[in-house]
C-alpha positions in Angstrom: 41.3 56.5 -48.6 39.5 53.3 -48.6 36.8 52.8 -46.0 38.1 50.3 -43.4 35.5 48.6 -41.3 36.0 49.0 -37.7 35.8 45.9 -35.5 34.8 46.6 -31.9 37.1 45.6 -29.1 34.2 44.3 -26.9 31.8 41.5 -27.5 28.5 42.3 -29.2 25.4 43.0 -27.1 23.3 40.0 -26.1 19.6 40.1 -26.9 17.4 41.0 -24.0 15.6 38.0 -22.2 12.0 37.3 -23.3 9.4 39.3 -21.3 7.7 36.1 -20.0 9.7 33.1 -19.2 8.8 29.9 -21.0 6.5 27.9 -18.9 7.3 24.2 -18.2 4.7 21.7 -19.4 1.8 21.3 -17.1 1.8 18.1 -15.0 -0.7 15.4 -15.7 -3.5 15.7 -13.2 -5.4 12.5 -14.1 -5.9 10.0 -11.3 -5.8 7.0 -13.6 -2.1 6.4 -13.2 -1.8 7.4 -9.6 -0.2 4.8 -7.4 -1.7 4.0 -4.1 0.0 5.4 -1.0 2.6 3.0 0.4 1.7 1.6 3.8 4.0 2.7 6.6 4.0 1.3 10.1 6.0 3.4 12.6 6.6 3.6 16.3 4.9 0.3 17.1 5.6 -3.3 17.1 5.0 -5.0 13.8 5.7 -8.2 11.9 5.1 -9.5 8.4 5.2 -12.8 6.5 5.2 -13.7 2.8 3.4 -16.9 1.9 2.6 -18.8 -1.3 -1.0 -18.2 -2.4 -2.1 -21.8 -1.7 -5.0 -23.5 0.1 -2.8 -24.0 3.3 -1.8 -20.3 3.5 -4.8 -19.1 5.6 -4.2 -21.6 8.4 -0.4 -21.0 8.4 -0.8 -17.2 8.4 -3.3 -17.6 11.3 -0.6 -19.5 13.3 2.0 -16.9 12.6 -0.3 -14.1 13.8 -1.4 -15.9 16.9 2.2 -16.8 17.8 3.3 -13.1 17.5 0.3 -11.8 19.4 1.2 -14.3 22.2 4.8 -13.0 22.2 3.4 -9.5 22.7 1.2 -10.6 25.6 -2.2 -10.8 24.0 -4.0 -14.2 24.6 -7.6 -13.2 25.0 -8.7 -12.9 21.4 -7.2 -16.1 19.9 -10.5 -17.1 18.1 -11.3 -13.7 16.7 -7.7 -13.1 15.5 -7.5 -16.5 14.0 -10.8 -16.2 12.1 -10.1 -12.7 10.9 -6.6 -13.7 9.6 -7.9 -16.8 7.8 -10.7 -14.8 6.1 -8.3 -12.0 5.0 -5.8 -14.5 3.6 -8.6 -16.5 1.9 -9.8 -13.3 0.2 -6.3 -12.5 -1.0 -5.6 -16.1 -2.2 -8.9 -16.0 -4.2 -7.4 -13.2 -6.3 -5.2 -15.8 -8.0 -1.8 -14.3 -7.4 1.4 -16.3 -6.8 1.9 -15.0 -3.2 0.3 -13.1 -0.4 1.9 -11.1 2.4 0.5 -10.7 5.9 1.3 -7.7 8.0 0.6 -7.3 11.7 1.0 -4.3 14.0 -0.3 -3.4 17.4 -1.0 -0.1 19.2 -3.3 0.9 22.1 -4.6 -2.6 22.6 -5.6 -2.9 19.0 -4.1 -5.1 16.3 -4.0 -4.2 12.6 -3.9 -7.2 10.2 -3.3 -6.4 6.6 -3.1 -8.9 3.7 -1.8 -8.0 0.2 -2.6 -10.2 -2.8 0.2 -9.0 -5.1 -1.9 -9.8 -8.2 -1.8 -6.9 -10.7 -4.7 -6.1 -13.0 -7.6 -6.7 -10.7 -10.9 -5.0 -11.2 -12.4 -2.5 -8.7 -12.2 -3.4 -5.1 -14.8 -6.0 -4.0 -16.1 -5.1 -0.6 -18.4 -8.1 -0.2 -16.0 -9.5 2.5 -16.4 -6.4 4.8 -19.7 -7.6 6.5 -18.1 -10.9 7.2 -15.0 -9.2 8.8 -17.2 -7.1 11.1 -19.2 -10.2 12.0 -16.0 -11.9 13.1 -15.1 -9.0 15.5 -13.3 -6.4 13.4 -13.9 -2.9 14.8 -12.8 -1.4 11.5 -12.0 -3.0 8.1 -11.5 -2.1 4.5 -10.2 -3.1 1.1 -8.7 -1.3 -1.9 -7.3 -2.3 -5.2 -4.4 -0.8 -7.1 -2.1 -1.8 -10.0 -0.1 -4.1 -7.7 -3.0 -6.0 -6.3 -5.6 -5.9 -3.5 -5.1 -4.8 0.1 -7.6 -6.1 2.7 -7.3 -5.1 6.3 -9.0 -5.3 9.7 -8.5 -3.8 13.2 -9.2 -6.0 16.2 -9.6 -4.9 19.8 -7.2 -6.9 22.0 
């Protein structure tokens, strides 16, 4: 009799899984491409304006900030708030972008004024403006630069 190969009635056995699972590629840990944290203002009054980066922008932004502070009941610090806002916006306009945005928030009788230049590709943050901001009455101030432009801010006691 001829030898007939027997075909099994069940599927063949699958190979066992590898002893160590394949590791996914390691994430890039370099800080070069890290985006700056987004600014979030929560649980307090806030306002913002977007302006053309022009010579008239500091004065206009100052008027917007003072009007909003008056709406919120703060009238004692008009000169300091106006001077700080104008210097912050002048600094952002000097970066050479097409627009600037001004952000205002208040909490515990303090106002936070933040100005963004929206000009990508700036060098490292220039902190030469910080002594001027403290001289105008800022209790705290700072600046940083990221891929999307420079952010300059000051906190003012109201």
